[in-house]
C-alpha positions in Angstrom: 79.6 127.8 95.6 82.2 127.7 98.4 81.3 129.5 101.7 83.9 131.9 101.9 83.2 132.8 105.6 80.7 131.3 107.9 79.2 132.5 111.2 81.4 131.5 114.3 80.6 128.0 115.5 81.2 126.2 118.6 82.7 127.2 121.9 85.0 129.9 120.6 88.1 128.3 122.2 91.4 129.6 120.3 92.3 126.7 117.9 89.7 124.4 119.6 88.1 123.9 116.1 89.2 124.1 112.6 89.9 127.6 111.4 86.7 127.7 109.3 84.5 127.2 112.3 85.6 130.8 113.3 86.6 134.0 111.5 88.8 132.6 108.7 87.7 132.2 105.1 88.0 128.7 103.3 87.6 127.8 99.6 86.4 124.2 100.5 83.0 124.4 102.5 79.7 125.3 101.2 76.3 126.0 102.6 75.6 122.2 102.7 78.8 121.6 104.6 77.7 124.3 107.4 74.4 122.7 107.8 75.6 119.5 107.9 78.2 120.3 110.5 75.2 121.6 112.8 73.3 118.5 112.4 76.4 116.1 113.1 77.3 118.1 116.2 73.8 118.3 117.4 73.7 114.4 117.3 77.0 113.9 118.8 76.3 116.1 121.7 72.9 114.6 122.4 73.3 110.9 121.9 77.2 110.4 122.3 78.7 112.9 124.9 76.5 111.7 127.9 77.4 108.2 127.2 81.0 108.1 126.3 82.2 107.0 129.8 79.8 104.3 130.3 80.1 102.6 127.0 84.0 102.8 127.1 84.1 101.2 130.6 81.6 98.7 129.4 83.8 98.1 126.3 80.5 97.9 124.0 78.0 100.0 122.4 74.2 99.7 122.4 73.3 98.1 118.8 70.4 100.6 118.2 72.8 103.3 118.3 73.6 102.2 114.7 70.1 102.5 113.7 69.9 106.1 115.3 73.0 107.2 113.5 71.6 106.3 110.2 68.2 107.8 111.0 70.1 111.2 111.6 71.4 110.9 108.2 75.0 110.2 109.2 75.9 106.6 109.0 75.8 106.5 105.1 78.2 109.2 105.1 81.2 107.3 106.1 81.9 105.0 103.2 83.1 107.9 100.8 81.6 109.6 97.7 79.3 109.3 96.4 76.7 109.3 99.1 76.0 105.7 100.6 78.5 104.2 98.1 75.7 105.1 95.1 73.0 103.4 97.2 71.1 106.4 98.4 68.1 105.8 96.4 67.3 102.9 98.3 67.5 104.6 101.8 64.9 106.6 103.7 67.3 109.6 104.6 68.4 112.1 102.1 72.0 112.9 101.1 73.3 116.3 102.0 73.4 118.5 98.9 76.5 117.8 96.8 77.8 115.3 99.1 81.5 115.0 99.0 84.5 114.0 101.1 84.3 117.2 103.0 81.0 116.0 104.4 82.6 112.6 105.4 85.6 114.7 107.1 83.0 116.6 109.1 81.4 113.4 110.3 84.5 111.9 111.4 86.0 115.2 112.8 82.9 115.9 115.1 82.4 112.4 116.4 86.2 113.0 117.4 85.0 115.6 119.8 83.8 112.8 122.1 87.3 112.0 123.1 87.1 108.3 122.8 88.8 106.2 119.8 86.7 103.2 121.0 83.4 104.9 120.6 84.2 106.4 117.4 85.5 103.0 116.1 82.9 101.1 117.5 80.3 103.1 115.9 81.7 104.2 112.6 84.9 102.6 111.9 83.7 99.1 111.0 81.4 100.6 108.3 84.1 103.2 107.3 86.5 100.6 106.3 84.5 97.2 106.1 81.7 98.4 103.6 83.6 100.2 100.8 85.0 97.2 99.3 81.5 95.6 99.2 80.0 98.8 97.8 82.7 99.8 95.2 83.6 96.4 93.9 81.0 94.0 94.8 78.2 92.7 92.6 74.8 94.4 92.7 73.2 91.4 94.5 76.0 91.7 97.4 75.8 95.3 97.4 71.9 95.4 97.9 72.1 92.4 100.5 74.9 93.2 102.6 75.3 97.1 101.9 71.9 98.2 102.6 71.7 96.4 105.8 74.8 97.9 106.9 73.9 101.5 105.8 70.5 101.2 107.8 72.3 100.4 110.7 70.3 97.0 110.9 73.7 95.0 110.6 77.5 95.7 111.3 80.4 94.8 109.4 84.3 94.5 109.9 87.3 94.4 107.8 89.6 91.3 108.4 92.9 91.9 107.0 95.7 91.8 109.8 96.7 88.3 110.9 98.9 87.0 113.9 102.0 87.0 111.5 100.9 89.8 108.8 100.1 93.2 109.8 101.4 96.1 107.6 102.9 93.5 105.3 99.6 92.6 103.6 101.0 90.6 100.8 101.9 87.7 103.5 98.5 86.9 104.7 98.0 83.3 105.3 94.2 83.0 105.4 93.2 80.6 102.6 90.2 80.3 100.6 89.9 77.0 98.5 87.3 77.0 95.8 85.2 73.8 95.5 85.4 71.6 92.5 82.0 72.8 91.2 83.0 76.3 91.7 79.8 77.2 93.9 81.7 77.9 97.1 84.9 78.7 98.8 86.3 77.0 102.0 87.8 79.6 104.2 90.4 78.7 106.9 92.7 80.8 108.8 92.9 83.6 111.7 92.6 87.3 111.8 93.6 89.5 114.6 93.0 93.0 116.0 89.7 93.2 114.0 87.9 96.2 115.0 84.2 95.4 115.6 84.7 91.6 115.1 82.9 90.7 118.2 79.5 91.8 117.2 79.8 92.1 113.2 77.2 90.4 111.1 79.4 90.4 108.2 83.4 90.1 107.7 85.1 91.6 104.7 87.9 89.3 104.6 91.4 89.2 102.7 91.9 85.6 101.9 94.6 83.8 99.6 93.1 82.2 96.4 96.2 82.1 94.5 99.9 81.8 94.9 102.1 83.7 97.4 102.7 87.3 97.6 100.2 90.1 96.6 99.0 88.5 93.4 97.0 85.6 95.2 94.8 87.8 97.3 90.9 88.1 97.1 88.2 89.6 99.1 85.4 87.7 100.4 82.2 88.4 102.6 82.0 85.9 105.3 78.8 86.0 107.4 78.6 85.4 111.2 75.9 82.7 110.7 78.3 80.4 108.7 79.4 77.5 110.6 83.1 77.7 111.7 83.2 81.3 112.3 84.5 82.1 115.9 85.2 85.4 117.6 87.0 86.2 120.8 87.3 89.6 122.3 90.6 91.0 122.8 91.8 93.1 125.6 93.9 95.9 124.5 95.5 99.0 125.8 93.0 101.4 124.2 90.0 101.9 122.1 88.0 99.7 124.6 84.5 100.1 123.0 85.5 99.2 119.6 85.4 95.5 120.0 88.8 94.3 119.1 88.6 90.7 118.2 90.6 87.6 117.4 88.7 85.6 114.6 89.0 82.2 113.6 87.8 80.7 110.3 87.7 76.8 110.6 86.6 75.5 107.1 84.0 78.1 106.6 81.8 77.4 103.4 81.2 80.7 101.8 79.0 80.9 98.6 81.1 81.9 95.6 78.7 84.8 95.1 80.4 86.5 98.2 83.4 86.9 96.4 84.0 90.9 96.0 85.0 91.5 92.5 87.0 88.9 90.9 89.7 86.5 91.8 93.1 88.1 90.8 96.8 88.7 90.9 98.7 92.0 91.3 102.1 92.9 91.1 102.7 96.5 92.5 101.4 98.5 95.2 102.7 101.7 93.6 101.2 101.6 90.1 97.5 101.5 89.7 97.9 100.2 86.2 99.5 97.0 87.7 97.1 96.6 90.6 94.2 94.4 89.7 91.3 92.9 91.4 91.9 91.5 94.9 95.0 93.6 95.9 93.8 96.6 94.3 90.6 96.2 96.2 92.6 96.2 99.5 95.0 99.1 98.6 92.3 101.2 97.4 90.6 100.8 100.6 93.7 101.6 102.6 94.0 105.0 101.2 90.5 105.9 102.4 91.0 104.3 105.8 94.2 106.0 106.4 92.7 109.5 105.4 90.0 108.5 108.1 93.0 108.0 110.5 94.4 111.4 109.9 91.0 113.1 110.5 90.5 111.2 113.6 93.9 111.5 115.2 94.2 115.0 114.4 90.5 115.9 116.1 91.9 114.1 119.1 94.9 116.1 119.2 92.7 119.2 119.2 90.6 117.6 121.9 93.9 117.1 123.9 94.7 120.8 123.3 91.2 122.1 124.1 90.8 120.3 127.4 94.3 121.5 128.3 93.6 125.0 127.3 90.3 125.3 129.5 92.0 123.5 132.5 95.0 125.9 132.4 92.5 128.8 132.8 90.9 127.1 135.9 93.8 125.3 137.8 96.0 127.5 139.9 99.7 126.8 141.2 101.9 129.0 143.0 99.4 131.8 143.4 98.7 132.0 139.5 96.4 130.1 137.1 98.3 127.7 135.0 97.9 129.9 131.8 99.8 132.6 133.4 103.2 130.4 133.2 105.1 130.8 130.2 106.0 127.2 130.1 102.4 126.3 129.9 101.7 128.9 127.2 104.6 127.5 125.3 103.1 124.0 125.4 99.8 125.1 124.2 101.4 127.1 121.3 103.4 124.0 120.2 100.2 121.8 120.4 98.0 124.4 118.3 100.6 125.2 115.5 101.0 121.4 114.9 97.4 120.5 114.9 96.5 123.4 112.5 99.4 122.5 110.2 98.2 118.9 109.8 94.7 120.2 109.5 95.7 122.2 106.5 97.5 119.0 104.9 94.5 117.0 105.6 92.2 119.5 103.7 94.5 119.7 100.8 94.2 115.8 100.4 90.6 115.9 100.9 90.2 118.3 98.1 92.3 116.2 95.7 89.8 113.3 96.6 87.0 115.3 95.7 88.6 116.5 92.4 90.4 113.5 91.1 89.1 110.2 89.6 89.3 107.2 91.6 92.2 105.8 89.6 94.2 109.3 89.7 93.8 109.4 93.5 94.7 105.7 94.4 97.9 106.4 92.5 98.8 109.8 93.5 97.8 110.1 97.0 98.9 106.6 98.5 102.5 108.3 99.4 101.1 111.6 100.7 98.4 110.3 102.8 100.9 107.7 104.3 103.0 110.6 105.4 99.8 112.7 106.5 98.7 109.6 108.8 102.4 109.7 110.5 102.2 113.3 110.9 98.7 113.4 112.5 99.6 110.2 114.8 102.8 111.9 115.8 101.0 115.1 116.7 98.4 113.3 118.6 100.9 111.5 120.6 102.6 114.8 121.3 99.5 116.6 122.3 98.3 113.8 124.3 101.4 113.8 126.4 101.6 117.6 126.8 98.1 117.7 127.9 98.7 115.2 130.5 101.6 117.2 131.8 99.2 120.3 132.2 96.4 118.2 133.8 99.2 116.6 136.1 97.6 113.8 138.2 94.2 114.6 137.1 95.4 112.8 133.5 96.4 109.6 135.5 92.9 108.7 136.7 89.9 107.3 134.8 86.9 109.4 135.1 86.8 113.0 136.4 88.2 116.3 135.0 91.1 114.8 133.0 89.0 111.8 131.6 89.3 112.7 128.0 93.0 113.0 128.1 93.6 109.9 130.2 91.5 107.8 127.7 93.0 109.4 124.6 96.7 108.7 126.1 95.5 105.2 125.8 94.2 105.2 122.3 97.4 106.8 120.7 99.0 103.4 119.8 95.8 102.4 118.3 96.3 105.1 115.7 100.2 104.9 115.3 100.1 101.2 114.4 97.0 99.9 112.7 96.3 101.0 109.1 100.0 100.8 108.5 102.5 101.5 111.3 104.5 104.9 111.1 107.6 103.2 109.9 105.9 101.5 107.1 104.1 104.8 106.2 107.1 106.7 106.0 108.9 104.1 103.8 105.7 104.0 101.3 105.7 107.7 101.2 109.3 108.0 99.9 109.3 105.0 97.9 106.3 106.6 95.9 108.2 109.6 95.5 111.2 107.8 94.2 108.9 106.0 91.7 107.5 109.4 90.4 111.2 110.9 90.4 112.5 108.0 88.2 109.5 108.2 85.9 110.1 111.9 85.4 113.8 111.4 84.8 113.1 108.7 82.2 110.9 111.2 80.2 113.5 113.9 80.1 
């Protein structure tokens, strides 16, 4: 049963947490979600908060952190429902009762409170986007060999889709995998760019061209760091410093055929599940989950900007008044709060559909709306980062100190507005799907 109302949770900053943390009723959350939220927040405040600045400046995370996150019963929750991609019986940490996508939302949302896209990505994003294809479509042997190692925090994984010449236009990837004459292996050659976690990943979930041009010739392979011909080079980027952004080169890497995720295949359409199949279907199914995760993260980062600005405005004095006493500052905070909560409501609606639709239904029905939600969330994040920086003034221009979170998040904005499908591509996708649905409806009349 849903918990219609829960006890107040958090610091109580108005709009500083989702509405169900305070006095509002919600149809979505149960006692299980309430208990899980407390567990995740306690872990984040104990293990993450004290170290964020150090990890971000060092541009890396301690590898034992993955194991700690597993032992806290959190890491297996970022690969979608069911818990641990169905591998929960092989793990030593129990699943939350009736685990669903709202539990995963809580993980990403609570970790977002650290105010660092780099730390969040470095710890969770590689697993969140790199492992689901293996768990959802891989062979049982691959699921056990790769999946369990990553879920337990013993190994790390990354998703390799983007290339120097193919970002949102996934169908134009050039990384090639040629199958040997005896069919026992693939030889992979090509480059991948802007790969989160690539610098320290043990496994790479790689989109490769196994067939002809376009989306129909794409497959997914698991490439392993220990294989000869794999080279990684750290990239220095504007933001998300601790996420290990990487340029990856595959130079005639021999990959066993059993590392193929699912089957080689061809696909014809992004918009109709029935005409997806295999390789490209796997990529697009994963994108919906990835983009939904971006919505959760970006909106919490917007909320962090708002919360930091709200608290600072109550401390900082100018012209004989606290900042909060100036109407122009209150107007900025009001604009931030209304956009954040509106986006959160949109996000919860999508999450509910993810919980109640079949995988096939959600892949078809939610691609467009999730794409639009990603645009909404990243634009709100950008707006709030700017307005919070204006409220902080010069304090938001220096690394570290009172404006640290705002300064860092301002650098992270582009990492949400571009990766996972740029805003322009997402808006076009959302309307193209709406057009297809309209045309189908008209044809039935």
